[in-house]
C-alpha positions, 0 to 999 in steps of 0.5 A: 500538486501541479500535476494530478497524474500521480494522485489519479493513479493512486486512486485507480490503484486503490480501487483495483486493490480493494476490489482484488482483496474482496474477491478471493477464490473459495479457499480465500473466502473460507480463510477470510471468514475463519480468521475473521478478516471482516475488513476485507470481506466486501468491496466497500470495507476493502476500498475503506481499509486500502484507502485508509492505509494509503491516506495514512502514508500520504499524510506521514509523507506530507508531515515529513516533507513539511516539518523536517528540514531537507536533510532530516526528510531525506533520511526519514523518507529513505528509511520509510522506502526501505520499510516499505520495500521490506513490507513488500519482500515480506508480503511476497514471501507470505502469499507465495508459501503456505496456505496463502498461496491457494487463496487465488492469483487476484487476491494474492496480487491484491495483498502484495499490491498494498505495500507496494502502494505504501512504498510508491507513496514514500518513494514519491515523497522522497523524490520531491524532497530530493529534487526540490530546490533550496 
């Protein structure tokens, strides 16, 4: 961690994502209440949920980088990046159609940003493993 810029940016994006998820419009609030999405009903709960997801992604990336050889780590991280990209595509599709499209632009952006953050974390670890000298 010679350059902490990535982690500072990640913390800022996690806080932004939590704020976006905790502040839907009126239709989004009704949906959060009806479907009992208690984990994003307030800012502290949304912050905890988003932070937990990002920390799990960071720990998974660190574990892959540490416990696997370079070739296997590249394959595993590439698969994680592809799974993250598929999650992003699925989230964009889900929140631009149906009832979710009426939950407000901020809430939709927050819902799409979370898989983007996970993909960003896995991409960073993939890049680190790819550029490390052996």
